[in-house]
N, CA, C and O atoms as a Maestro MAE file, in Angstrom:
{
 s_m_m2io_version
 :::
 2.0.0
}

f_m_ct {
 s_m_title
 :::
 protein
 m_atom[260] {
  # First column is atom index #
  i_m_mmod_type
  r_m_x_coord
  r_m_y_coord
  r_m_z_coord
  i_m_residue_number
  s_m_chain_name
  s_m_pdb_residue_name
  s_m_pdb_atom_name
  i_m_atomic_number
  :::
  1 25 0.841 -10.445 -13.315 1 A "MET " " N  " 7
  2 3 0.521 -9.878 -12.011 1 A "MET " " CA " 6
  3 2 -0.130 -11.065 -11.113 1 A "MET " " C  " 6
  4 15 -1.217 -11.551 -11.426 1 A "MET " " O  " 8
  5 25 0.493 -11.436 -10.147 2 A "ALA " " N  " 7
  6 3 -0.058 -12.508 -9.362 2 A "ALA " " CA " 6
  7 2 -0.584 -12.036 -7.947 2 A "ALA " " C  " 6
  8 15 -0.008 -11.125 -7.353 2 A "ALA " " O  " 8
  9 25 -1.638 -12.645 -7.447 3 A "ARG " " N  " 7
  10 3 -2.175 -12.290 -6.113 3 A "ARG " " CA " 6
  11 2 -1.407 -13.234 -5.117 3 A "ARG " " C  " 6
  12 15 -1.206 -14.420 -5.381 3 A "ARG " " O  " 8
  13 25 -1.012 -12.658 -4.013 4 A "LEU " " N  " 7
  14 3 -0.327 -13.421 -2.993 4 A "LEU " " CA " 6
  15 2 -1.158 -13.497 -1.729 4 A "LEU " " C  " 6
  16 15 -0.692 -14.104 -0.765 4 A "LEU " " O  " 8
  17 25 -2.308 -12.949 -1.658 5 A "GLY " " N  " 7
  18 3 -3.230 -12.948 -0.483 5 A "GLY " " CA " 6
  19 2 -3.232 -11.581 0.232 5 A "GLY " " C  " 6
  20 15 -2.826 -10.570 -0.342 5 A "GLY " " O  " 8
  21 25 -3.679 -11.573 1.448 6 A "ARG " " N  " 7
  22 3 -3.826 -10.325 2.102 6 A "ARG " " CA " 6
  23 2 -2.728 -10.076 3.123 6 A "ARG " " C  " 6
  24 15 -2.110 -11.040 3.576 6 A "ARG " " O  " 8
  25 25 -2.449 -8.829 3.511 7 A "THR " " N  " 7
  26 3 -1.451 -8.547 4.491 7 A "THR " " CA " 6
  27 2 -1.811 -9.071 5.829 7 A "THR " " C  " 6
  28 15 -2.991 -9.269 6.116 7 A "THR " " O  " 8
  29 25 -0.846 -9.304 6.658 8 A "LYS " " N  " 7
  30 3 -1.053 -9.832 7.985 8 A "LYS " " CA " 6
  31 2 -1.446 -8.695 8.951 8 A "LYS " " C  " 6
  32 15 -2.198 -8.889 9.905 8 A "LYS " " O  " 8
  33 25 -0.921 -7.547 8.667 9 A "ARG " " N  " 7
  34 3 -1.186 -6.421 9.557 9 A "ARG " " CA " 6
  35 2 -2.120 -5.438 8.826 9 A "ARG " " C  " 6
  36 15 -2.052 -5.313 7.603 9 A "ARG " " O  " 8
  37 25 -3.000 -4.734 9.584 10 A "PRO " " N  " 7
  38 3 -3.834 -3.742 8.894 10 A "PRO " " CA " 6
  39 2 -2.964 -2.593 8.486 10 A "PRO " " C  " 6
  40 15 -1.976 -2.330 9.172 10 A "PRO " " O  " 8
  41 25 -3.266 -1.860 7.380 11 A "ILE " " N  " 7
  42 3 -2.548 -0.660 6.904 11 A "ILE " " CA " 6
  43 2 -3.583 0.427 6.724 11 A "ILE " " C  " 6
  44 15 -4.682 0.205 6.218 11 A "ILE " " O  " 8
  45 25 -3.218 1.526 7.127 12 A "THR " " N  " 7
  46 3 -4.085 2.783 6.975 12 A "THR " " CA " 6
  47 2 -3.452 3.638 5.865 12 A "THR " " C  " 6
  48 15 -2.279 4.011 5.876 12 A "THR " " O  " 8
  49 25 -4.343 3.906 4.917 13 A "TYR " " N  " 7
  50 3 -3.843 4.730 3.870 13 A "TYR " " CA " 6
  51 2 -5.056 5.556 3.352 13 A "TYR " " C  " 6
  52 15 -6.127 5.028 3.053 13 A "TYR " " O  " 8
  53 25 -4.814 6.862 3.271 14 A "HIS " " N  " 7
  54 3 -5.930 7.861 2.937 14 A "HIS " " CA " 6
  55 2 -7.038 7.686 3.952 14 A "HIS " " C  " 6
  56 15 -8.206 7.780 3.576 14 A "HIS " " O  " 8
  57 25 -6.731 7.430 5.260 15 A "GLY " " N  " 7
  58 3 -7.726 7.377 6.252 15 A "GLY " " CA " 6
  59 2 -8.589 6.138 6.271 15 A "GLY " " C  " 6
  60 15 -9.580 6.045 6.996 15 A "GLY " " O  " 8
  61 25 -8.168 5.167 5.428 16 A "ARG " " N  " 7
  62 3 -8.931 3.907 5.350 16 A "ARG " " CA " 6
  63 2 -8.069 2.802 5.949 16 A "ARG " " C  " 6
  64 15 -6.922 2.639 5.531 16 A "ARG " " O  " 8
  65 25 -8.564 2.060 6.885 17 A "THR " " N  " 7
  66 3 -7.706 0.939 7.550 17 A "THR " " CA " 6
  67 2 -8.300 -0.302 6.993 17 A "THR " " C  " 6
  68 15 -9.518 -0.438 6.877 17 A "THR " " O  " 8
  69 25 -7.395 -1.251 6.632 18 A "GLY " " N  " 7
  70 3 -7.766 -2.577 6.109 18 A "GLY " " CA " 6
  71 2 -6.577 -3.450 5.867 18 A "GLY " " C  " 6
  72 15 -5.431 -3.070 6.106 18 A "GLY " " O  " 8
  73 25 -6.887 -4.676 5.368 19 A "ARG " " N  " 7
  74 3 -5.855 -5.573 5.007 19 A "ARG " " CA " 6
  75 2 -5.914 -5.790 3.537 19 A "ARG " " C  " 6
  76 15 -6.623 -6.672 3.052 19 A "ARG " " O  " 8
  77 25 -5.121 -4.935 2.772 20 A "PRO " " N  " 7
  78 3 -5.252 -4.995 1.333 20 A "PRO " " CA " 6
  79 2 -4.619 -6.265 0.732 20 A "PRO " " C  " 6
  80 15 -3.803 -6.940 1.359 20 A "PRO " " O  " 8
  81 25 -5.043 -6.562 -0.541 21 A "VAL " " N  " 7
  82 3 -4.479 -7.672 -1.184 21 A "VAL " " CA " 6
  83 2 -3.090 -7.407 -1.774 21 A "VAL " " C  " 6
  84 15 -2.884 -6.374 -2.411 21 A "VAL " " O  " 8
  85 25 -2.146 -8.310 -1.574 22 A "VAL " " N  " 7
  86 3 -0.816 -8.022 -2.022 22 A "VAL " " CA " 6
  87 2 -0.648 -8.716 -3.362 22 A "VAL " " C  " 6
  88 15 -1.006 -9.882 -3.526 22 A "VAL " " O  " 8
  89 25 -0.098 -7.980 -4.316 23 A "HIS " " N  " 7
  90 3 0.068 -8.485 -5.700 23 A "HIS " " CA " 6
  91 2 1.549 -8.538 -5.957 23 A "HIS " " C  " 6
  92 15 2.296 -7.907 -5.210 23 A "HIS " " O  " 8
  93 25 2.034 -9.250 -6.966 24 A "LYS " " N  " 7
  94 3 3.406 -9.304 -7.383 24 A "LYS " " CA " 6
  95 2 3.499 -9.053 -8.830 24 A "LYS " " C  " 6
  96 15 2.921 -9.755 -9.660 24 A "LYS " " O  " 8
  97 25 4.308 -7.944 -9.144 25 A "ALA " " N  " 7
  98 3 4.476 -7.581 -10.615 25 A "ALA " " CA " 6
  99 2 5.369 -8.615 -11.268 25 A "ALA " " C  " 6
  100 15 5.913 -9.527 -10.644 25 A "ALA " " O  " 8
  101 25 5.480 -8.404 -12.579 26 A "LYS " " N  " 7
  102 3 6.234 -9.307 -13.404 26 A "LYS " " CA " 6
  103 2 7.779 -9.185 -13.076 26 A "LYS " " C  " 6
  104 15 8.579 -10.093 -13.299 26 A "LYS " " O  " 8
  105 25 8.105 -7.978 -12.528 27 A "SER " " N  " 7
  106 3 9.580 -7.808 -12.172 27 A "SER " " CA " 6
  107 2 9.859 -8.435 -10.854 27 A "SER " " C  " 6
  108 15 11.023 -8.556 -10.473 27 A "SER " " O  " 8
  109 25 8.807 -8.858 -10.105 28 A "GLY " " N  " 7
  110 3 9.062 -9.544 -8.838 28 A "GLY " " CA " 6
  111 2 8.765 -8.613 -7.640 28 A "GLY " " C  " 6
  112 15 8.787 -9.064 -6.495 28 A "GLY " " O  " 8
  113 25 8.495 -7.345 -7.891 29 A "ARG " " N  " 7
  114 3 8.243 -6.454 -6.700 29 A "ARG " " CA " 6
  115 2 6.826 -6.615 -6.255 29 A "ARG " " C  " 6
  116 15 5.912 -6.798 -7.059 29 A "ARG " " O  " 8
  117 25 6.645 -6.539 -4.878 30 A "LYS " " N  " 7
  118 3 5.260 -6.686 -4.284 30 A "LYS " " CA " 6
  119 2 4.671 -5.241 -4.176 30 A "LYS " " C  " 6
  120 15 5.377 -4.250 -3.993 30 A "LYS " " O  " 8
  121 25 3.351 -5.218 -4.301 31 A "PHE " " N  " 7
  122 3 2.634 -3.958 -4.209 31 A "PHE " " CA " 6
  123 2 1.181 -4.231 -3.822 31 A "PHE " " C  " 6
  124 15 0.673 -5.346 -3.945 31 A "PHE " " O  " 8
  125 25 0.542 -3.171 -3.354 32 A "ILE " " N  " 7
  126 3 -0.856 -3.109 -3.013 32 A "ILE " " CA " 6
  127 2 -1.467 -1.960 -3.953 32 A "ILE " " C  " 6
  128 15 -0.769 -1.065 -4.429 32 A "ILE " " O  " 8
  129 25 -2.800 -2.081 -4.159 33 A "MET " " N  " 7
  130 3 -3.518 -1.048 -4.914 33 A "MET " " CA " 6
  131 2 -4.169 -0.155 -3.926 33 A "MET " " C  " 6
  132 15 -4.869 -0.619 -3.026 33 A "MET " " O  " 8
  133 25 -3.942 1.199 -4.083 34 A "VAL " " N  " 7
  134 3 -4.604 2.159 -3.218 34 A "VAL " " CA " 6
  135 2 -5.369 3.156 -4.008 34 A "VAL " " C  " 6
  136 15 -5.156 3.303 -5.211 34 A "VAL " " O  " 8
  137 25 -6.320 3.893 -3.307 35 A "ARG " " N  " 7
  138 3 -7.057 4.901 -4.040 35 A "ARG " " CA " 6
  139 2 -6.229 6.101 -4.332 35 A "ARG " " C  " 6
  140 15 -5.336 6.464 -3.566 35 A "ARG " " O  " 8
  141 25 -6.520 6.709 -5.424 36 A "LYS " " N  " 7
  142 3 -5.788 7.951 -5.884 36 A "LYS " " CA " 6
  143 2 -6.788 9.159 -5.638 36 A "LYS " " C  " 6
  144 15 -8.014 9.064 -5.696 36 A "LYS " " O  " 8
  145 25 -6.107 10.246 -5.369 37 A "LYS " " N  " 7
  146 3 -6.838 11.491 -5.220 37 A "LYS " " CA " 6
  147 2 -7.498 11.873 -6.588 37 A "LYS " " C  " 6
  148 15 -6.799 11.885 -7.602 37 A "LYS " " O  " 8
  149 25 -8.651 12.143 -6.631 38 A "GLY " " N  " 7
  150 3 -9.359 12.450 -7.852 38 A "GLY " " CA " 6
  151 2 -9.889 11.209 -8.537 38 A "GLY " " C  " 6
  152 15 -10.364 11.338 -9.665 38 A "GLY " " O  " 8
  153 25 -9.854 10.034 -7.969 39 A "GLY " " N  " 7
  154 3 -10.398 8.895 -8.427 39 A "GLY " " CA " 6
  155 2 -9.405 7.907 -9.086 39 A "GLY " " C  " 6
  156 15 -8.335 8.338 -9.516 39 A "GLY " " O  " 8
  157 25 -9.699 6.708 -9.172 40 A "GLY " " N  " 7
  158 3 -8.795 5.689 -9.749 40 A "GLY " " CA " 6
  159 2 -7.902 5.046 -8.628 40 A "GLY " " C  " 6
  160 15 -8.033 5.336 -7.439 40 A "GLY " " O  " 8
  161 25 -7.007 4.172 -9.095 41 A "VAL " " N  " 7
  162 3 -6.115 3.413 -8.215 41 A "VAL " " CA " 6
  163 2 -4.718 3.591 -8.669 41 A "VAL " " C  " 6
  164 15 -4.455 3.876 -9.837 41 A "VAL " " O  " 8
  165 25 -3.802 3.420 -7.732 42 A "LYS " " N  " 7
  166 3 -2.384 3.354 -8.108 42 A "LYS " " CA " 6
  167 2 -1.631 2.158 -7.320 42 A "LYS " " C  " 6
  168 15 -2.165 1.520 -6.412 42 A "LYS " " O  " 8
  169 25 -0.391 1.956 -7.767 43 A "ARG " " N  " 7
  170 3 0.321 0.838 -7.116 43 A "ARG " " CA " 6
  171 2 1.199 1.433 -6.048 43 A "ARG " " C  " 6
  172 15 1.915 2.391 -6.339 43 A "ARG " " O  " 8
  173 25 1.192 0.948 -4.870 44 A "LEU " " N  " 7
  174 3 2.094 1.325 -3.869 44 A "LEU " " CA " 6
  175 2 3.035 0.224 -3.521 44 A "LEU " " C  " 6
  176 15 2.660 -0.740 -2.854 44 A "LEU " " O  " 8
  177 25 4.252 0.355 -3.964 45 A "TYR " " N  " 7
  178 3 5.234 -0.709 -3.921 45 A "TYR " " CA " 6
  179 2 5.923 -0.891 -2.502 45 A "TYR " " C  " 6
  180 15 6.114 0.073 -1.761 45 A "TYR " " O  " 8
  181 25 6.258 -2.103 -2.194 46 A "GLU " " N  " 7
  182 3 6.991 -2.423 -0.955 46 A "GLU " " CA " 6
  183 2 8.234 -1.562 -0.885 46 A "GLU " " C  " 6
  184 15 8.916 -1.406 -1.898 46 A "GLU " " O  " 8
  185 25 8.560 -0.994 0.273 47 A "GLY " " N  " 7
  186 3 9.688 -0.263 0.560 47 A "GLY " " CA " 6
  187 2 9.486 1.256 0.237 47 A "GLY " " C  " 6
  188 15 10.370 2.051 0.558 47 A "GLY " " O  " 8
  189 25 8.395 1.662 -0.363 48 A "THR " " N  " 7
  190 3 8.191 3.093 -0.561 48 A "THR " " CA " 6
  191 2 7.637 3.716 0.633 48 A "THR " " C  " 6
  192 15 6.953 3.076 1.432 48 A "THR " " O  " 8
  193 25 7.944 5.067 0.787 49 A "LYS " " N  " 7
  194 3 7.365 5.810 1.909 49 A "LYS " " CA " 6
  195 2 5.887 6.307 1.616 49 A "LYS " " C  " 6
  196 15 5.567 6.796 0.532 49 A "LYS " " O  " 8
  197 25 5.086 6.150 2.597 50 A "TYR " " N  " 7
  198 3 3.770 6.710 2.434 50 A "TYR " " CA " 6
  199 2 3.343 7.485 3.660 50 A "TYR " " C  " 6
  200 15 3.813 7.195 4.760 50 A "TYR " " O  " 8
  201 25 2.437 8.494 3.496 51 A "ALA " " N  " 7
  202 3 2.157 9.400 4.634 51 A "ALA " " CA " 6
  203 2 1.155 8.700 5.555 51 A "ALA " " C  " 6
  204 15 0.146 8.174 5.086 51 A "ALA " " O  " 8
  205 25 1.426 8.691 6.855 52 A "VAL " " N  " 7
  206 3 0.446 8.233 7.849 52 A "VAL " " CA " 6
  207 2 -0.292 9.420 8.354 52 A "VAL " " C  " 6
  208 15 -1.504 9.316 8.540 52 A "VAL " " O  " 8
  209 25 0.325 10.542 8.596 53 A "ASP " " N  " 7
  210 3 -0.288 11.716 9.031 53 A "ASP " " CA " 6
  211 2 0.398 12.929 8.453 53 A "ASP " " C  " 6
  212 15 1.442 13.366 8.936 53 A "ASP " " O  " 8
  213 25 -0.202 13.459 7.420 54 A "ARG " " N  " 7
  214 3 0.407 14.558 6.632 54 A "ARG " " CA " 6
  215 2 0.538 15.794 7.454 54 A "ARG " " C  " 6
  216 15 1.523 16.511 7.280 54 A "ARG " " O  " 8
  217 25 -0.340 16.096 8.305 55 A "ALA " " N  " 7
  218 3 -0.371 17.256 9.093 55 A "ALA " " CA " 6
  219 2 0.866 17.353 10.039 55 A "ALA " " C  " 6
  220 15 1.466 18.409 10.241 55 A "ALA " " O  " 8
  221 25 1.178 16.201 10.577 56 A "ARG " " N  " 7
  222 3 2.354 16.117 11.523 56 A "ARG " " CA " 6
  223 2 3.594 15.662 10.716 56 A "ARG " " C  " 6
  224 15 4.645 15.529 11.342 56 A "ARG " " O  " 8
  225 25 3.575 15.428 9.475 57 A "LYS " " N  " 7
  226 3 4.609 14.910 8.634 57 A "LYS " " CA " 6
  227 2 5.168 13.586 9.090 57 A "LYS " " C  " 6
  228 15 6.381 13.415 9.213 57 A "LYS " " O  " 8
  229 25 4.300 12.681 9.331 58 A "VAL " " N  " 7
  230 3 4.647 11.264 9.750 58 A "VAL " " CA " 6
  231 2 4.613 10.384 8.537 58 A "VAL " " C  " 6
  232 15 3.564 10.196 7.920 58 A "VAL " " O  " 8
  233 25 5.790 9.829 8.182 59 A "PHE " " N  " 7
  234 3 5.772 8.799 7.152 59 A "PHE " " CA " 6
  235 2 6.261 7.517 7.498 59 A "PHE " " C  " 6
  236 15 7.074 7.433 8.419 59 A "PHE " " O  " 8
  237 25 5.846 6.403 6.833 60 A "LYS " " N  " 7
  238 3 6.376 5.034 7.157 60 A "LYS " " CA " 6
  239 2 6.752 4.446 5.872 60 A "LYS " " C  " 6
  240 15 6.359 4.907 4.800 60 A "LYS " " O  " 8
  241 25 7.515 3.425 5.982 61 A "ARG " " N  " 7
  242 3 7.907 2.568 4.806 61 A "ARG " " CA " 6
  243 2 6.933 1.398 4.752 61 A "ARG " " C  " 6
  244 15 6.620 0.769 5.763 61 A "ARG " " O  " 8
  245 25 6.444 1.119 3.479 62 A "LEU " " N  " 7
  246 3 5.576 -0.004 3.349 62 A "LEU " " CA " 6
  247 2 6.208 -1.282 3.445 62 A "LEU " " C  " 6
  248 15 7.133 -1.547 2.678 62 A "LEU " " O  " 8
  249 25 5.782 -2.173 4.370 63 A "ARG " " N  " 7
  250 3 6.308 -3.514 4.591 63 A "ARG " " CA " 6
  251 2 5.233 -4.485 4.405 63 A "ARG " " C  " 6
  252 15 4.281 -4.525 5.184 63 A "ARG " " O  " 8
  253 25 5.345 -5.256 3.421 64 A "LEU " " N  " 7
  254 3 4.326 -6.358 3.091 64 A "LEU " " CA " 6
  255 2 4.820 -7.729 3.530 64 A "LEU " " C  " 6
  256 15 5.822 -8.241 3.032 64 A "LEU " " O  " 8
  257 25 4.077 -8.316 4.493 65 A "ILE " " N  " 7
  258 3 4.424 -9.565 5.024 65 A "ILE " " CA " 6
  259 2 3.283 -10.576 4.631 65 A "ILE " " C  " 6
  260 15 3.354 -11.754 4.983 65 A "ILE " " O  " 8
  :::
 }
 m_bond[259] {
  # First column is bond index #
  i_m_from
  i_m_to
  i_m_order
  :::
  1 1 2 1
  2 2 3 1
  3 3 4 2
  4 3 5 1
  5 5 6 1
  6 6 7 1
  7 7 8 2
  8 7 9 1
  9 9 10 1
  10 10 11 1
  11 11 12 2
  12 11 13 1
  13 13 14 1
  14 14 15 1
  15 15 16 2
  16 15 17 1
  17 17 18 1
  18 18 19 1
  19 19 20 2
  20 19 21 1
  21 21 22 1
  22 22 23 1
  23 23 24 2
  24 23 25 1
  25 25 26 1
  26 26 27 1
  27 27 28 2
  28 27 29 1
  29 29 30 1
  30 30 31 1
  31 31 32 2
  32 31 33 1
  33 33 34 1
  34 34 35 1
  35 35 36 2
  36 35 37 1
  37 37 38 1
  38 38 39 1
  39 39 40 2
  40 39 41 1
  41 41 42 1
  42 42 43 1
  43 43 44 2
  44 43 45 1
  45 45 46 1
  46 46 47 1
  47 47 48 2
  48 47 49 1
  49 49 50 1
  50 50 51 1
  51 51 52 2
  52 51 53 1
  53 53 54 1
  54 54 55 1
  55 55 56 2
  56 55 57 1
  57 57 58 1
  58 58 59 1
  59 59 60 2
  60 59 61 1
  61 61 62 1
  62 62 63 1
  63 63 64 2
  64 63 65 1
  65 65 66 1
  66 66 67 1
  67 67 68 2
  68 67 69 1
  69 69 70 1
  70 70 71 1
  71 71 72 2
  72 71 73 1
  73 73 74 1
  74 74 75 1
  75 75 76 2
  76 75 77 1
  77 77 78 1
  78 78 79 1
  79 79 80 2
  80 79 81 1
  81 81 82 1
  82 82 83 1
  83 83 84 2
  84 83 85 1
  85 85 86 1
  86 86 87 1
  87 87 88 2
  88 87 89 1
  89 89 90 1
  90 90 91 1
  91 91 92 2
  92 91 93 1
  93 93 94 1
  94 94 95 1
  95 95 96 2
  96 95 97 1
  97 97 98 1
  98 98 99 1
  99 99 100 2
  100 99 101 1
  101 101 102 1
  102 102 103 1
  103 103 104 2
  104 103 105 1
  105 105 106 1
  106 106 107 1
  107 107 108 2
  108 107 109 1
  109 109 110 1
  110 110 111 1
  111 111 112 2
  112 111 113 1
  113 113 114 1
  114 114 115 1
  115 115 116 2
  116 115 117 1
  117 117 118 1
  118 118 119 1
  119 119 120 2
  120 119 121 1
  121 121 122 1
  122 122 123 1
  123 123 124 2
  124 123 125 1
  125 125 126 1
  126 126 127 1
  127 127 128 2
  128 127 129 1
  129 129 130 1
  130 130 131 1
  131 131 132 2
  132 131 133 1
  133 133 134 1
  134 134 135 1
  135 135 136 2
  136 135 137 1
  137 137 138 1
  138 138 139 1
  139 139 140 2
  140 139 141 1
  141 141 142 1
  142 142 143 1
  143 143 144 2
  144 143 145 1
  145 145 146 1
  146 146 147 1
  147 147 148 2
  148 147 149 1
  149 149 150 1
  150 150 151 1
  151 151 152 2
  152 151 153 1
  153 153 154 1
  154 154 155 1
  155 155 156 2
  156 155 157 1
  157 157 158 1
  158 158 159 1
  159 159 160 2
  160 159 161 1
  161 161 162 1
  162 162 163 1
  163 163 164 2
  164 163 165 1
  165 165 166 1
  166 166 167 1
  167 167 168 2
  168 167 169 1
  169 169 170 1
  170 170 171 1
  171 171 172 2
  172 171 173 1
  173 173 174 1
  174 174 175 1
  175 175 176 2
  176 175 177 1
  177 177 178 1
  178 178 179 1
  179 179 180 2
  180 179 181 1
  181 181 182 1
  182 182 183 1
  183 183 184 2
  184 183 185 1
  185 185 186 1
  186 186 187 1
  187 187 188 2
  188 187 189 1
  189 189 190 1
  190 190 191 1
  191 191 192 2
  192 191 193 1
  193 193 194 1
  194 194 195 1
  195 195 196 2
  196 195 197 1
  197 197 198 1
  198 198 199 1
  199 199 200 2
  200 199 201 1
  201 201 202 1
  202 202 203 1
  203 203 204 2
  204 203 205 1
  205 205 206 1
  206 206 207 1
  207 207 208 2
  208 207 209 1
  209 209 210 1
  210 210 211 1
  211 211 212 2
  212 211 213 1
  213 213 214 1
  214 214 215 1
  215 215 216 2
  216 215 217 1
  217 217 218 1
  218 218 219 1
  219 219 220 2
  220 219 221 1
  221 221 222 1
  222 222 223 1
  223 223 224 2
  224 223 225 1
  225 225 226 1
  226 226 227 1
  227 227 228 2
  228 227 229 1
  229 229 230 1
  230 230 231 1
  231 231 232 2
  232 231 233 1
  233 233 234 1
  234 234 235 1
  235 235 236 2
  236 235 237 1
  237 237 238 1
  238 238 239 1
  239 239 240 2
  240 239 241 1
  241 241 242 1
  242 242 243 1
  243 243 244 2
  244 243 245 1
  245 245 246 1
  246 246 247 1
  247 247 248 2
  248 247 249 1
  249 249 250 1
  250 250 251 1
  251 251 252 2
  252 251 253 1
  253 253 254 1
  254 254 255 1
  255 255 256 2
  256 255 257 1
  257 257 258 1
  258 258 259 1
  259 259 260 2
  :::
 }
}
């Protein structure tokens, strides 16, 4: 797992806005680490959908630049 630096654009996930650190897996896929419900962290890979506003059912694809 290699660190590639921070994202250029702020990302909001679980109501937290910031510029997360981008990592690269051994397979070559890029991901960021996000907080999990109930504690802990999980990997959010580039290209996956994530909820911006669950109440309005607004989703975006994660783009890491």
